[in-house]
C-alpha positions in Angstrom: 0.1 0.2 0.1 1.0 3.7 -0.9 0.4 6.1 0.9 0.0 9.5 0.2 1.6 12.8 1.0 -1.5 13.8 3.1 -1.5 10.3 5.0 2.2 10.4 5.6 2.2 14.2 7.2 -0.7 13.0 9.4 1.3 10.2 10.5 4.4 12.1 11.1 1.9 14.8 13.3 0.8 11.9 15.3 4.5 10.6 16.0 5.1 14.1 17.3 2.1 13.8 19.4 2.7 10.4 20.7 6.5 11.5 21.4 5.3 14.0 23.6 2.8 11.9 25.5 5.7 9.3 26.0 8.3 11.5 27.0 5.9 12.8 29.9 5.0 9.1 30.8 9.0 8.3 31.3 9.4 11.5 33.2 6.3 10.3 35.4 6.7 6.5 35.4 10.6 6.1 35.4 10.3 3.7 32.5 13.3 3.4 29.9 12.9 4.8 26.3 12.8 1.3 25.1 10.0 0.2 27.2 8.5 3.2 26.5 8.5 2.8 22.6 7.2 -0.6 22.9 4.6 0.2 24.7 3.3 3.3 22.5 3.9 1.0 19.3 1.9 -2.1 20.5 -0.9 -0.1 22.5 -1.4 3.4 21.1 -0.6 3.3 17.3 -4.0 2.9 15.7 -5.5 1.7 19.0 -9.3 2.1 19.3 -10.7 3.7 22.2 -14.2 3.8 23.1 -15.1 3.6 19.4 -12.4 6.2 18.2 -9.2 5.1 16.3 -6.2 6.4 17.1 -4.2 7.6 14.4 -1.3 5.4 13.1 2.2 7.0 13.8 5.4 7.0 11.8 7.4 4.4 14.2 10.8 6.0 12.2 10.3 9.5 13.0 8.7 8.6 16.7 11.7 6.4 17.6 14.1 9.0 16.4 12.7 11.8 18.4 12.3 9.5 21.5 15.9 8.5 21.4 17.5 11.8 20.4 15.5 13.6 23.3 17.1 11.0 25.6 20.1 10.9 24.5 20.7 14.9 24.0 18.5 15.8 26.9 21.1 17.8 28.2 21.8 20.1 25.5 18.3 20.4 24.7 17.6 21.2 28.1 19.9 23.9 27.7 18.7 25.0 24.6 15.3 25.5 26.3 16.7 27.1 29.3 18.1 29.8 27.1 14.9 30.3 25.4 12.9 30.8 28.6 13.2 33.7 31.1 16.0 33.2 33.7 13.1 33.1 36.4 11.6 29.7 34.4 13.9 27.1 34.2 12.9 24.1 32.6 12.5 22.3 35.5 9.8 24.6 36.7 7.7 24.5 33.6 4.8 22.0 33.3 5.7 18.4 33.0 3.7 18.7 29.5 5.5 21.4 28.1 8.8 20.1 29.1 8.2 17.0 27.3 7.1 19.0 24.1 10.1 21.1 24.1 12.3 17.9 24.6 10.7 16.3 21.4 10.9 19.8 19.3 14.5 20.3 20.8 15.4 16.7 19.5 14.0 17.4 16.1 15.6 21.0 15.9 19.1 19.6 16.8 18.8 16.5 14.1 18.0 19.4 11.5 16.4 17.2 8.9 12.9 18.8 9.3 13.0 22.5 8.6 12.9 24.4 11.8 9.5 26.3 10.8 8.1 23.0 10.0 9.0 21.7 13.5 7.9 24.8 15.2 4.3 24.8 13.2 3.7 21.1 14.1 4.5 21.4 17.8 2.2 24.4 18.3 -0.2 22.5 17.1 0.5 19.6 19.3 0.3 22.4 22.2 -3.2 23.2 21.0 -4.3 19.4 21.2 -3.0 19.4 24.9 -4.0 23.0 26.0 -7.1 23.8 23.7 -8.3 26.8 26.0 -5.0 28.3 26.9 -2.3 30.7 25.8 0.4 27.8 26.0 0.5 27.5 22.3 1.7 31.2 21.8 4.2 30.6 24.6 5.4 27.2 22.8 5.3 29.4 19.5 7.7 32.0 21.1 10.2 29.6 22.7 10.5 27.1 19.7 11.1 30.0 17.4 13.9 31.2 19.7 15.4 27.8 20.3 15.2 27.3 16.1 17.0 30.0 16.0 19.7 29.4 18.5 20.3 25.6 17.2 20.0 26.5 13.5 21.0 30.0 13.1 21.5 29.3 9.2 18.0 28.6 8.6 17.0 32.1 9.4 
C-alpha cells in the first residue's frame, strides 16, 4: 500500500504527539526509552478507544525523536533554558510543556526537518494538549528562539 503525501504528514504529526505523550510518561513513570517505545507502538498507534481509532504514527520518526530527546536531553534542556526567561528554568515548567520542548528540541538538533515545520507542528501539539490556554503562543515564542539558536543558518 502506497501512502499519499497527506497520510504521511498525518502520521508524522501523530508521531510528534505520541512522542510528547511518551516523554511525559517516561518522566512520571521511570520507564526506559525502549520500554516506552514498545508500549506506544504496541498499544497506542492505531489503537481503538471507546470507538475512536487513534492515528497510526510514523514509527521511524517517533523512535528517532524519542532516542534523540533522551540522548541529547542535557543540550536540549540547555537550549530550552536559554529560550525561557531566567526565572523559569525548564525544571519549573509544566511537565507536558517540558516533554514538548524536548521532543521539538530533538528535531531541531537533528536538522532533518525545517525549523519552521517543527515550530508549526509542535504549536499544533500544544493546542491539542491545551485547547483553551495561551500555551500555544508561549510554545511558539520559545520554539522560535530555540530554532534560531539551534539553526541560525536557517533564518
